[in-house]
Each structure stands twice: as C-alpha cells, then as structure tokens.
C-alpha beads as a LAMMPS data file, in Angstrom:
LAMMPS data file: protein, C-alpha beads

418 atoms
417 bonds

1 atom types
1 bond types

-500.0 500.0 xlo xhi
-500.0 500.0 ylo yhi
-500.0 500.0 zlo zhi

Masses

1 110.0

Atoms # bond

1 1 1 -155.192 -145.390 177.040
2 1 1 -157.162 -142.864 178.549
3 1 1 -156.935 -141.610 182.348
4 1 1 -160.068 -143.673 183.340
5 1 1 -158.818 -146.614 181.476
6 1 1 -155.550 -146.374 183.189
7 1 1 -157.658 -146.678 186.686
8 1 1 -159.727 -149.333 185.520
9 1 1 -156.471 -151.499 184.202
10 1 1 -154.992 -150.567 187.831
11 1 1 -157.901 -151.724 189.673
12 1 1 -158.337 -154.951 187.792
13 1 1 -154.647 -156.220 188.917
14 1 1 -154.585 -158.521 192.055
15 1 1 -152.476 -157.036 194.824
16 1 1 -149.943 -159.072 194.102
17 1 1 -149.403 -157.816 191.131
18 1 1 -150.667 -154.032 191.684
19 1 1 -148.021 -153.071 194.162
20 1 1 -145.579 -152.768 190.983
21 1 1 -147.065 -149.906 189.034
22 1 1 -147.832 -148.135 192.272
23 1 1 -144.213 -148.508 193.133
24 1 1 -143.425 -147.286 189.437
25 1 1 -145.791 -144.148 190.207
26 1 1 -144.386 -143.207 193.554
27 1 1 -140.472 -144.158 192.541
28 1 1 -139.402 -140.272 191.903
29 1 1 -140.600 -139.683 195.180
30 1 1 -138.755 -142.591 196.767
31 1 1 -135.863 -141.227 195.015
32 1 1 -136.037 -137.834 196.475
33 1 1 -135.314 -139.515 199.987
34 1 1 -131.838 -140.857 198.808
35 1 1 -129.715 -138.902 201.419
36 1 1 -131.929 -140.585 204.377
37 1 1 -129.444 -143.010 203.827
38 1 1 -126.680 -141.293 205.312
39 1 1 -128.655 -140.962 208.584
40 1 1 -129.594 -144.635 208.884
41 1 1 -130.460 -147.210 206.232
42 1 1 -133.557 -148.296 208.091
43 1 1 -134.998 -144.920 207.756
44 1 1 -134.139 -144.803 203.872
45 1 1 -137.336 -145.459 201.664
46 1 1 -135.039 -146.798 198.822
47 1 1 -133.600 -149.450 201.185
48 1 1 -137.214 -150.393 202.179
49 1 1 -138.088 -150.594 198.901
50 1 1 -135.124 -152.457 197.758
51 1 1 -135.637 -155.284 200.238
52 1 1 -139.217 -155.839 199.600
53 1 1 -139.242 -155.735 195.581
54 1 1 -137.923 -159.055 195.566
55 1 1 -139.932 -160.300 198.348
56 1 1 -142.885 -159.365 196.445
57 1 1 -141.571 -160.407 192.825
58 1 1 -140.868 -163.761 194.684
59 1 1 -144.782 -164.368 196.184
60 1 1 -145.701 -163.095 192.431
61 1 1 -143.842 -166.254 191.113
62 1 1 -144.856 -168.852 193.327
63 1 1 -148.731 -167.503 192.920
64 1 1 -148.457 -167.573 189.179
65 1 1 -145.822 -170.360 188.813
66 1 1 -147.895 -171.889 185.958
67 1 1 -146.608 -169.216 183.687
68 1 1 -144.359 -170.722 181.323
69 1 1 -140.648 -169.209 181.041
70 1 1 -139.417 -171.439 178.174
71 1 1 -138.891 -168.702 175.314
72 1 1 -135.086 -168.067 173.954
73 1 1 -135.208 -165.094 175.769
74 1 1 -136.247 -166.680 179.154
75 1 1 -133.766 -169.601 178.698
76 1 1 -130.600 -167.407 178.054
77 1 1 -131.700 -164.736 180.995
78 1 1 -132.515 -167.831 183.206
79 1 1 -128.608 -169.122 182.715
80 1 1 -127.484 -165.541 182.924
81 1 1 -129.338 -165.525 186.256
82 1 1 -128.091 -168.594 187.849
83 1 1 -124.514 -167.410 187.417
84 1 1 -125.291 -164.010 188.722
85 1 1 -127.065 -165.649 192.002
86 1 1 -124.254 -167.897 192.647
87 1 1 -121.778 -165.007 191.864
88 1 1 -123.525 -162.570 194.442
89 1 1 -123.516 -165.213 196.899
90 1 1 -119.826 -165.582 196.585
91 1 1 -119.397 -161.921 197.975
92 1 1 -120.880 -163.319 201.057
93 1 1 -117.928 -165.519 201.325
94 1 1 -115.558 -163.246 201.083
95 1 1 -117.355 -160.655 203.454
96 1 1 -119.439 -162.273 205.480
97 1 1 -123.335 -161.449 206.236
98 1 1 -122.161 -157.591 206.489
99 1 1 -125.012 -154.658 206.063
100 1 1 -122.628 -154.003 202.305
101 1 1 -123.293 -157.717 201.212
102 1 1 -126.993 -157.360 201.641
103 1 1 -126.989 -154.223 200.007
104 1 1 -124.829 -155.395 196.996
105 1 1 -126.537 -158.701 196.884
106 1 1 -130.061 -156.427 196.170
107 1 1 -128.604 -154.559 194.001
108 1 1 -126.772 -157.311 191.885
109 1 1 -129.727 -159.653 191.322
110 1 1 -132.716 -157.358 191.560
111 1 1 -132.853 -157.600 187.392
112 1 1 -133.204 -161.632 188.088
113 1 1 -136.137 -161.088 190.094
114 1 1 -137.546 -157.970 188.400
115 1 1 -137.181 -159.465 184.746
116 1 1 -139.229 -163.065 185.751
117 1 1 -141.557 -160.848 187.858
118 1 1 -142.693 -158.747 184.661
119 1 1 -143.215 -162.077 182.640
120 1 1 -146.128 -163.004 184.677
121 1 1 -146.965 -159.102 185.088
122 1 1 -147.092 -158.470 181.213
123 1 1 -149.573 -160.671 179.676
124 1 1 -150.572 -158.509 176.653
125 1 1 -149.743 -154.955 175.050
126 1 1 -152.326 -153.431 177.407
127 1 1 -150.561 -154.839 180.407
128 1 1 -147.197 -152.707 178.586
129 1 1 -149.188 -149.666 178.006
130 1 1 -150.301 -149.729 181.547
131 1 1 -146.861 -149.490 183.087
132 1 1 -145.513 -147.070 180.125
133 1 1 -148.304 -144.552 180.907
134 1 1 -147.805 -144.713 184.873
135 1 1 -144.121 -143.956 184.081
136 1 1 -145.345 -140.899 182.517
137 1 1 -147.764 -139.968 185.249
138 1 1 -144.690 -140.877 187.614
139 1 1 -142.346 -138.149 185.530
140 1 1 -144.784 -135.442 186.441
141 1 1 -143.123 -135.251 189.792
142 1 1 -139.597 -135.087 188.423
143 1 1 -141.070 -132.339 186.040
144 1 1 -141.901 -130.583 188.804
145 1 1 -138.869 -130.417 190.558
146 1 1 -137.110 -129.381 187.406
147 1 1 -139.221 -126.380 186.817
148 1 1 -139.181 -125.625 190.642
149 1 1 -135.063 -125.507 190.157
150 1 1 -134.741 -123.604 187.098
151 1 1 -137.835 -121.089 187.704
152 1 1 -137.248 -120.410 191.172
153 1 1 -134.252 -121.850 193.148
154 1 1 -131.496 -125.069 192.598
155 1 1 -132.113 -127.516 195.437
156 1 1 -128.800 -129.239 194.585
157 1 1 -125.992 -128.139 192.504
158 1 1 -122.878 -130.021 191.273
159 1 1 -119.655 -129.191 189.488
160 1 1 -118.474 -131.132 186.480
161 1 1 -115.711 -130.072 184.122
162 1 1 -116.303 -126.341 185.215
163 1 1 -120.040 -126.532 184.484
164 1 1 -122.898 -126.536 187.099
165 1 1 -125.633 -129.302 187.046
166 1 1 -128.422 -128.910 188.915
167 1 1 -129.986 -132.729 190.043
168 1 1 -132.970 -131.757 192.664
169 1 1 -133.366 -134.002 195.689
170 1 1 -131.865 -136.844 193.766
171 1 1 -128.632 -138.746 194.450
172 1 1 -127.805 -138.613 191.054
173 1 1 -128.142 -136.155 187.872
174 1 1 -128.818 -139.197 185.650
175 1 1 -132.249 -139.501 187.268
176 1 1 -133.266 -136.441 185.253
177 1 1 -131.782 -137.565 182.275
178 1 1 -133.232 -141.091 182.660
179 1 1 -136.887 -139.807 183.274
180 1 1 -136.394 -137.224 180.346
181 1 1 -135.227 -140.191 177.434
182 1 1 -137.529 -142.590 178.664
183 1 1 -140.411 -140.066 178.414
184 1 1 -139.468 -139.220 174.660
185 1 1 -139.155 -143.220 174.223
186 1 1 -142.701 -143.641 175.775
187 1 1 -144.259 -140.717 173.950
188 1 1 -142.825 -141.479 170.469
189 1 1 -144.570 -144.879 171.066
190 1 1 -147.918 -143.658 171.797
191 1 1 -147.608 -141.170 169.140
192 1 1 -146.923 -143.723 166.606
193 1 1 -149.898 -146.234 167.993
194 1 1 -152.547 -143.229 167.469
195 1 1 -154.791 -143.046 164.729
196 1 1 -153.667 -141.897 160.912
197 1 1 -156.396 -139.674 161.114
198 1 1 -155.436 -137.419 163.733
199 1 1 -153.379 -134.291 162.659
200 1 1 -149.514 -134.463 163.152
201 1 1 -149.643 -131.989 165.367
202 1 1 -152.074 -134.018 167.735
203 1 1 -150.514 -137.039 167.554
204 1 1 -147.382 -135.665 168.624
205 1 1 -148.429 -133.404 171.066
206 1 1 -146.637 -135.163 174.102
207 1 1 -143.665 -135.696 172.126
208 1 1 -143.395 -132.108 171.472
209 1 1 -143.900 -131.437 175.013
210 1 1 -141.020 -133.997 175.466
211 1 1 -138.730 -132.084 173.136
212 1 1 -139.219 -129.070 175.122
213 1 1 -138.564 -130.514 178.343
214 1 1 -135.432 -131.779 176.642
215 1 1 -134.396 -128.347 175.687
216 1 1 -134.640 -127.287 179.087
217 1 1 -132.944 -129.892 181.007
218 1 1 -130.337 -130.715 178.796
219 1 1 -128.303 -127.736 179.228
220 1 1 -129.021 -127.606 182.701
221 1 1 -127.765 -131.226 183.879
222 1 1 -124.934 -131.056 180.859
223 1 1 -124.518 -134.897 180.350
224 1 1 -122.368 -135.861 177.510
225 1 1 -124.203 -139.339 176.771
226 1 1 -127.335 -137.854 177.710
227 1 1 -127.084 -135.449 174.525
228 1 1 -126.152 -138.269 172.431
229 1 1 -128.722 -140.924 173.546
230 1 1 -131.564 -138.193 173.353
231 1 1 -130.086 -137.268 170.026
232 1 1 -130.240 -141.065 168.785
233 1 1 -133.903 -141.724 170.378
234 1 1 -135.080 -138.409 168.307
235 1 1 -133.342 -139.534 164.802
236 1 1 -135.103 -142.789 165.123
237 1 1 -138.455 -141.441 166.094
238 1 1 -137.955 -139.401 163.065
239 1 1 -137.133 -142.558 161.258
240 1 1 -140.317 -144.371 162.047
241 1 1 -142.392 -141.439 161.295
242 1 1 -141.256 -140.453 158.039
243 1 1 -143.055 -144.311 157.474
244 1 1 -146.247 -143.340 157.830
245 1 1 -145.815 -139.619 157.116
246 1 1 -143.175 -138.206 154.723
247 1 1 -144.185 -134.734 154.476
248 1 1 -144.862 -133.958 158.258
249 1 1 -141.696 -135.471 159.036
250 1 1 -139.474 -133.529 156.797
251 1 1 -141.228 -130.330 157.854
252 1 1 -140.677 -130.827 161.642
253 1 1 -136.573 -131.893 160.840
254 1 1 -136.282 -128.483 159.187
255 1 1 -138.155 -126.462 161.798
256 1 1 -135.779 -128.391 163.945
257 1 1 -132.588 -127.411 162.327
258 1 1 -133.984 -123.605 162.107
259 1 1 -134.505 -123.377 165.471
260 1 1 -131.356 -124.880 166.743
261 1 1 -129.308 -122.656 164.088
262 1 1 -131.396 -119.432 166.043
263 1 1 -131.141 -120.527 169.349
264 1 1 -128.619 -123.042 169.542
265 1 1 -125.439 -121.812 168.439
266 1 1 -124.353 -120.133 171.534
267 1 1 -125.107 -123.391 173.376
268 1 1 -123.063 -125.472 171.220
269 1 1 -120.500 -123.059 171.076
270 1 1 -119.933 -122.677 174.860
271 1 1 -121.500 -125.476 177.368
272 1 1 -121.468 -128.397 175.082
273 1 1 -117.952 -127.878 173.735
274 1 1 -116.854 -128.036 177.338
275 1 1 -118.360 -130.607 177.999
276 1 1 -116.557 -132.757 175.363
277 1 1 -113.104 -130.491 175.436
278 1 1 -111.197 -133.095 177.026
279 1 1 -112.441 -135.936 174.172
280 1 1 -111.745 -133.289 171.323
281 1 1 -108.015 -132.825 172.959
282 1 1 -107.432 -136.420 172.634
283 1 1 -108.614 -136.745 169.305
284 1 1 -106.210 -133.667 168.516
285 1 1 -103.651 -135.862 170.113
286 1 1 -102.994 -133.067 172.664
287 1 1 -103.863 -135.833 175.581
288 1 1 -103.625 -139.410 175.850
289 1 1 -106.253 -141.843 175.051
290 1 1 -106.640 -142.732 178.721
291 1 1 -108.552 -139.537 178.996
292 1 1 -111.543 -139.994 176.875
293 1 1 -114.663 -140.223 178.612
294 1 1 -113.836 -138.036 181.263
295 1 1 -110.922 -140.436 181.915
296 1 1 -113.076 -143.823 181.789
297 1 1 -110.716 -145.621 179.367
298 1 1 -107.863 -145.366 181.752
299 1 1 -110.059 -146.750 184.406
300 1 1 -111.368 -149.563 181.870
301 1 1 -108.072 -150.657 180.782
302 1 1 -106.956 -151.162 184.343
303 1 1 -110.162 -152.805 185.267
304 1 1 -109.842 -155.403 182.386
305 1 1 -105.921 -155.906 182.873
306 1 1 -106.867 -157.162 186.832
307 1 1 -109.480 -159.351 185.367
308 1 1 -107.555 -161.105 182.984
309 1 1 -105.454 -162.098 185.845
310 1 1 -107.648 -163.963 187.682
311 1 1 -107.846 -167.628 187.709
312 1 1 -109.574 -168.966 184.665
313 1 1 -112.766 -170.196 186.793
314 1 1 -113.202 -166.544 188.251
315 1 1 -112.659 -164.948 184.313
316 1 1 -115.346 -167.850 183.248
317 1 1 -117.715 -167.245 185.978
318 1 1 -117.203 -164.056 187.858
319 1 1 -114.810 -162.351 189.892
320 1 1 -116.577 -163.545 193.327
321 1 1 -115.557 -166.771 192.763
322 1 1 -112.061 -165.693 193.341
323 1 1 -113.424 -165.017 197.032
324 1 1 -111.419 -161.805 197.330
325 1 1 -112.290 -158.150 196.971
326 1 1 -114.508 -157.439 194.200
327 1 1 -117.078 -154.504 195.364
328 1 1 -115.290 -151.801 192.821
329 1 1 -115.237 -154.132 190.053
330 1 1 -119.004 -155.779 190.547
331 1 1 -120.157 -152.079 191.609
332 1 1 -120.853 -148.508 189.912
333 1 1 -117.206 -148.198 189.910
334 1 1 -116.430 -149.404 186.284
335 1 1 -119.089 -146.653 185.006
336 1 1 -119.352 -149.397 182.152
337 1 1 -122.181 -152.007 182.628
338 1 1 -120.694 -154.238 179.790
339 1 1 -117.696 -154.542 181.984
340 1 1 -119.299 -154.523 185.377
341 1 1 -121.412 -157.694 184.191
342 1 1 -118.338 -159.127 182.623
343 1 1 -116.413 -158.946 185.817
344 1 1 -119.759 -159.934 187.654
345 1 1 -120.563 -162.824 185.731
346 1 1 -117.378 -163.250 183.684
347 1 1 -117.095 -164.388 180.121
348 1 1 -119.695 -166.911 180.367
349 1 1 -122.178 -164.389 181.820
350 1 1 -121.173 -161.344 179.382
351 1 1 -121.595 -163.707 176.333
352 1 1 -125.250 -164.913 177.969
353 1 1 -126.094 -161.471 178.465
354 1 1 -125.400 -160.220 175.357
355 1 1 -127.134 -163.240 173.516
356 1 1 -130.254 -162.146 175.542
357 1 1 -130.096 -158.633 174.123
358 1 1 -129.191 -159.730 170.898
359 1 1 -132.426 -162.283 170.953
360 1 1 -134.709 -159.311 171.698
361 1 1 -133.470 -157.245 168.817
362 1 1 -133.425 -160.027 166.116
363 1 1 -137.487 -160.293 166.983
364 1 1 -138.222 -156.773 166.231
365 1 1 -139.252 -157.211 162.864
366 1 1 -142.469 -159.329 164.051
367 1 1 -143.916 -156.461 165.669
368 1 1 -145.967 -153.417 164.670
369 1 1 -144.190 -150.066 163.609
370 1 1 -144.730 -148.670 167.110
371 1 1 -143.305 -151.645 168.869
372 1 1 -140.442 -152.043 166.954
373 1 1 -139.864 -148.378 167.528
374 1 1 -140.364 -149.141 171.459
375 1 1 -137.940 -152.136 171.511
376 1 1 -135.217 -150.360 169.301
377 1 1 -135.493 -147.574 171.319
378 1 1 -135.440 -148.995 174.587
379 1 1 -132.746 -151.373 173.999
380 1 1 -130.705 -148.303 171.683
381 1 1 -131.227 -146.387 175.464
382 1 1 -129.585 -149.474 177.562
383 1 1 -126.609 -150.077 175.444
384 1 1 -125.621 -146.779 175.257
385 1 1 -126.131 -145.840 178.771
386 1 1 -124.227 -148.683 179.526
387 1 1 -121.062 -147.209 177.539
388 1 1 -120.440 -144.836 180.704
389 1 1 -122.589 -145.638 183.509
390 1 1 -124.291 -148.638 185.145
391 1 1 -127.912 -148.685 184.013
392 1 1 -128.825 -151.922 185.538
393 1 1 -128.352 -150.320 189.118
394 1 1 -131.248 -147.668 188.266
395 1 1 -134.947 -149.049 189.301
396 1 1 -136.375 -146.270 186.899
397 1 1 -134.734 -147.879 183.448
398 1 1 -134.885 -151.503 184.834
399 1 1 -139.030 -151.016 185.278
400 1 1 -139.524 -150.041 181.652
401 1 1 -136.636 -151.770 179.953
402 1 1 -137.610 -155.118 182.046
403 1 1 -141.107 -154.731 180.848
404 1 1 -140.483 -154.183 177.293
405 1 1 -138.179 -157.209 177.306
406 1 1 -140.837 -159.274 179.070
407 1 1 -143.257 -158.194 176.558
408 1 1 -140.892 -159.252 173.902
409 1 1 -140.578 -162.774 175.133
410 1 1 -144.778 -163.329 175.187
411 1 1 -144.971 -162.066 171.456
412 1 1 -142.134 -164.632 170.613
413 1 1 -144.208 -167.040 172.322
414 1 1 -147.206 -166.572 170.393
415 1 1 -144.937 -166.586 167.266
416 1 1 -142.653 -169.434 167.886
417 1 1 -143.838 -172.930 167.021
418 1 1 -140.354 -174.187 168.663

Bonds

1 1 1 2
2 1 2 3
3 1 3 4
4 1 4 5
5 1 5 6
6 1 6 7
7 1 7 8
8 1 8 9
9 1 9 10
10 1 10 11
11 1 11 12
12 1 12 13
13 1 13 14
14 1 14 15
15 1 15 16
16 1 16 17
17 1 17 18
18 1 18 19
19 1 19 20
20 1 20 21
21 1 21 22
22 1 22 23
23 1 23 24
24 1 24 25
25 1 25 26
26 1 26 27
27 1 27 28
28 1 28 29
29 1 29 30
30 1 30 31
31 1 31 32
32 1 32 33
33 1 33 34
34 1 34 35
35 1 35 36
36 1 36 37
37 1 37 38
38 1 38 39
39 1 39 40
40 1 40 41
41 1 41 42
42 1 42 43
43 1 43 44
44 1 44 45
45 1 45 46
46 1 46 47
47 1 47 48
48 1 48 49
49 1 49 50
50 1 50 51
51 1 51 52
52 1 52 53
53 1 53 54
54 1 54 55
55 1 55 56
56 1 56 57
57 1 57 58
58 1 58 59
59 1 59 60
60 1 60 61
61 1 61 62
62 1 62 63
63 1 63 64
64 1 64 65
65 1 65 66
66 1 66 67
67 1 67 68
68 1 68 69
69 1 69 70
70 1 70 71
71 1 71 72
72 1 72 73
73 1 73 74
74 1 74 75
75 1 75 76
76 1 76 77
77 1 77 78
78 1 78 79
79 1 79 80
80 1 80 81
81 1 81 82
82 1 82 83
83 1 83 84
84 1 84 85
85 1 85 86
86 1 86 87
87 1 87 88
88 1 88 89
89 1 89 90
90 1 90 91
91 1 91 92
92 1 92 93
93 1 93 94
94 1 94 95
95 1 95 96
96 1 96 97
97 1 97 98
98 1 98 99
99 1 99 100
100 1 100 101
101 1 101 102
102 1 102 103
103 1 103 104
104 1 104 105
105 1 105 106
106 1 106 107
107 1 107 108
108 1 108 109
109 1 109 110
110 1 110 111
111 1 111 112
112 1 112 113
113 1 113 114
114 1 114 115
115 1 115 116
116 1 116 117
117 1 117 118
118 1 118 119
119 1 119 120
120 1 120 121
121 1 121 122
122 1 122 123
123 1 123 124
124 1 124 125
125 1 125 126
126 1 126 127
127 1 127 128
128 1 128 129
129 1 129 130
130 1 130 131
131 1 131 132
132 1 132 133
133 1 133 134
134 1 134 135
135 1 135 136
136 1 136 137
137 1 137 138
138 1 138 139
139 1 139 140
140 1 140 141
141 1 141 142
142 1 142 143
143 1 143 144
144 1 144 145
145 1 145 146
146 1 146 147
147 1 147 148
148 1 148 149
149 1 149 150
150 1 150 151
151 1 151 152
152 1 152 153
153 1 153 154
154 1 154 155
155 1 155 156
156 1 156 157
157 1 157 158
158 1 158 159
159 1 159 160
160 1 160 161
161 1 161 162
162 1 162 163
163 1 163 164
164 1 164 165
165 1 165 166
166 1 166 167
167 1 167 168
168 1 168 169
169 1 169 170
170 1 170 171
171 1 171 172
172 1 172 173
173 1 173 174
174 1 174 175
175 1 175 176
176 1 176 177
177 1 177 178
178 1 178 179
179 1 179 180
180 1 180 181
181 1 181 182
182 1 182 183
183 1 183 184
184 1 184 185
185 1 185 186
186 1 186 187
187 1 187 188
188 1 188 189
189 1 189 190
190 1 190 191
191 1 191 192
192 1 192 193
193 1 193 194
194 1 194 195
195 1 195 196
196 1 196 197
197 1 197 198
198 1 198 199
199 1 199 200
200 1 200 201
201 1 201 202
202 1 202 203
203 1 203 204
204 1 204 205
205 1 205 206
206 1 206 207
207 1 207 208
208 1 208 209
209 1 209 210
210 1 210 211
211 1 211 212
212 1 212 213
213 1 213 214
214 1 214 215
215 1 215 216
216 1 216 217
217 1 217 218
218 1 218 219
219 1 219 220
220 1 220 221
221 1 221 222
222 1 222 223
223 1 223 224
224 1 224 225
225 1 225 226
226 1 226 227
227 1 227 228
228 1 228 229
229 1 229 230
230 1 230 231
231 1 231 232
232 1 232 233
233 1 233 234
234 1 234 235
235 1 235 236
236 1 236 237
237 1 237 238
238 1 238 239
239 1 239 240
240 1 240 241
241 1 241 242
242 1 242 243
243 1 243 244
244 1 244 245
245 1 245 246
246 1 246 247
247 1 247 248
248 1 248 249
249 1 249 250
250 1 250 251
251 1 251 252
252 1 252 253
253 1 253 254
254 1 254 255
255 1 255 256
256 1 256 257
257 1 257 258
258 1 258 259
259 1 259 260
260 1 260 261
261 1 261 262
262 1 262 263
263 1 263 264
264 1 264 265
265 1 265 266
266 1 266 267
267 1 267 268
268 1 268 269
269 1 269 270
270 1 270 271
271 1 271 272
272 1 272 273
273 1 273 274
274 1 274 275
275 1 275 276
276 1 276 277
277 1 277 278
278 1 278 279
279 1 279 280
280 1 280 281
281 1 281 282
282 1 282 283
283 1 283 284
284 1 284 285
285 1 285 286
286 1 286 287
287 1 287 288
288 1 288 289
289 1 289 290
290 1 290 291
291 1 291 292
292 1 292 293
293 1 293 294
294 1 294 295
295 1 295 296
296 1 296 297
297 1 297 298
298 1 298 299
299 1 299 300
300 1 300 301
301 1 301 302
302 1 302 303
303 1 303 304
304 1 304 305
305 1 305 306
306 1 306 307
307 1 307 308
308 1 308 309
309 1 309 310
310 1 310 311
311 1 311 312
312 1 312 313
313 1 313 314
314 1 314 315
315 1 315 316
316 1 316 317
317 1 317 318
318 1 318 319
319 1 319 320
320 1 320 321
321 1 321 322
322 1 322 323
323 1 323 324
324 1 324 325
325 1 325 326
326 1 326 327
327 1 327 328
328 1 328 329
329 1 329 330
330 1 330 331
331 1 331 332
332 1 332 333
333 1 333 334
334 1 334 335
335 1 335 336
336 1 336 337
337 1 337 338
338 1 338 339
339 1 339 340
340 1 340 341
341 1 341 342
342 1 342 343
343 1 343 344
344 1 344 345
345 1 345 346
346 1 346 347
347 1 347 348
348 1 348 349
349 1 349 350
350 1 350 351
351 1 351 352
352 1 352 353
353 1 353 354
354 1 354 355
355 1 355 356
356 1 356 357
357 1 357 358
358 1 358 359
359 1 359 360
360 1 360 361
361 1 361 362
362 1 362 363
363 1 363 364
364 1 364 365
365 1 365 366
366 1 366 367
367 1 367 368
368 1 368 369
369 1 369 370
370 1 370 371
371 1 371 372
372 1 372 373
373 1 373 374
374 1 374 375
375 1 375 376
376 1 376 377
377 1 377 378
378 1 378 379
379 1 379 380
380 1 380 381
381 1 381 382
382 1 382 383
383 1 383 384
384 1 384 385
385 1 385 386
386 1 386 387
387 1 387 388
388 1 388 389
389 1 389 390
390 1 390 391
391 1 391 392
392 1 392 393
393 1 393 394
394 1 394 395
395 1 395 396
396 1 396 397
397 1 397 398
398 1 398 399
399 1 399 400
400 1 400 401
401 1 401 402
402 1 402 403
403 1 403 404
404 1 404 405
405 1 405 406
406 1 406 407
407 1 407 408
408 1 408 409
409 1 409 410
410 1 410 411
411 1 411 412
412 1 412 413
413 1 413 414
414 1 414 415
415 1 415 416
416 1 416 417
417 1 417 418
C-alpha cells in the first residue's frame, strides 16, 4: 500500500473507526509523556487515552452490533472476557472505587474492548495492511528518538546487570524493543507479499533497514528477551523466504554469518555474556535455579505457591474473587503474563486464553505464505515476551496482535462451514 493509498484508506473510514489508526499513529508520542502521570493523572495523555479507548470501542461496537462474532476464536475470547470483567470488578469490592482500582480496571479489561473493536474494524486484509502500515509510520518517531540518543546525547539511561540501557522519553526500555520487533515482523510480511518479479534486495529493503536498526538498538537496550525474540523472528523470516527464493536466502544467511563474525565478536564476548551471566552461572551450578531469568524463577515459585493456597473457587476463576489484596499478582509484578493471567482469571481463564491462542495457530495453514509468517511471528512474539514480561499491558503490542487475531477470525468465518 503506497502512501496515497494509505491516506485514501484512512479517509474512507468513518470517525467512529478512524480514531483507532490515528491513535496507533501518535501512540509513541503519547508514550513519551509517560512521566507526566507523576505530576497528575489528569495531565497524563496516557491516562486520558486509557479512559477514552474503551468508550470509543463501545461506541463502535454499538454502531456495528450486527457484525457476527461467532467463530471459534470469538467464542473462546468471549468466555475469557466474562471471567476477566467479573474478576476486574471484584477488585472494587476489596479496594472500593479508588483511583488505583480504576487504573487497574482499565489495564485489565482493555484487551477485551480492543479485541472486539478490532473484529468490527478489520473487515479485510486491506484494513489489516492499513493498521500495519500505520504502525510503521508511527515508528518513525521511535527511530528518530533512538538516533538522537546514540548520535547526540542519551535522554535517559538506566543501569541493569552492570550495563547501561537507553530508554529515551519512554517509561520502559521495552518500548524500543516492541517497536523494533514488530517492525521486523511487519516489514517481513510486506516483503513476502511483494511481487516475485522484483529483486531480492528491492523486496527486502525495509527488512534490511529493520535489521540495521536491530544491530544498533539491541546492544544499547541490553535486554536478553529482545535478543532472543528478534533472533527467532529472523529465523522464521529466512525460513519463509527460502520457500520462494532459496538461493538468495542462503546468500543472505551467509552474509549475516560473516558480518556477525567480523563485527559482532566483541559484542558477544562482552555485553551479551554479561546480560546472560547469571543464567550461565545457574546452568554451571554456581547459583540456585531461583536466580534464572534475573531472579524471576524465585518470584514465580512464590506466586504460584500463594495462588495454590487460595480457596478452590479463586483458583478456578481468579484471585480477585477471594476479595483480598491481589494487585501484585494480577499486575506487572509477576513479570510473566501466563502466570499473571492465571492469577487474574484462574485455571479456567488460562485454559481459555491458551485455547484462544491455539485456535489461531491451528488456522495458519489456511492462509497465504505472507499471512502465515505474520500470524506465526505475531503469536511467537506475544508468547516469548509473555515469559518474562507482561505484553498485554503494553498498548502498542495489543494494537498489532489483536488486529492480526481479529483478521484470523474473519478468515476462519469465510473458511468454516460451521
């Protein structure tokens, strides 16, 4: 989709839907005002957007309520959504209508509102491409911020494992990671959709740019999960590229290996080893297993022990139903989205959530090569991030993943006889 086509697509949307791509477009700018919430939540653009998003989603769902949401994916997500909403409201019974409750309620339920909004918004692959291209345009601000930090002056530096991390104006170093990863996923998708008549370099020019940015960004954010996820996405992209052009793919892989050998040796022997040093000491038997993943294993063990000590109804449907303090367990304190979702919606909820993801994966074979790569990479990115962070708390991730999942449900509706 050329820029003029993207503009036409955007202008064709009614305002009750157009707010979404506009929000995706300016989201990195809004995220750069993260620290304003410390001054006042009423001055924070993120708080304002957090309140308006479910309102706009609900308005669109009422306007397009005739859209059928009855695929297997929809049904699984509906069941999980009911548990999530009941569990989120249960926090109120413990804490009352406090500011903390409202903040948590919006964070906990925004995937529900966004998914069903995306089911209304995404009517065809053209709409999906429009959102993906909007995300690429939004990344220009992120790239500009990053280049300013490495070429002129770091805006904000954080220390982790003895290494410096740059994180710009954002509240978390993961903002750079998310945009970098999904830019590789999206440019890979666009590359695979390109005409076979075009040269390998022309088709992959955006992918090459994303790889260059990866080589610049990853050593500066020093985030172990980002290295792993970026590497996995790259392997999957090479695999799918090899199905259409094996010779060029082999050449690209060999070039990458040579470049890594020539320019990456010092980085691997210094920074990367320091990032995974504790994990290597655990494998060597020098430290306990609880120190794995920057000490997260110990935290997960403690949280699971606390969760399994709850009454059976709270284990089945979520900790908040016990009407006791649960913020640490259902918030970002777990640093693992699977454990967080289990604590939030119980065994029933985590089974429904995993079944939802599995039902999307089961349908990959029905799509084109480019869509197969997009769906597989999106699922893998979400699941890998979920091991050590809470990606469903980050709006940029939800914008892309839920748009892709909604598109999958539309395609299923067209392919399923049931």
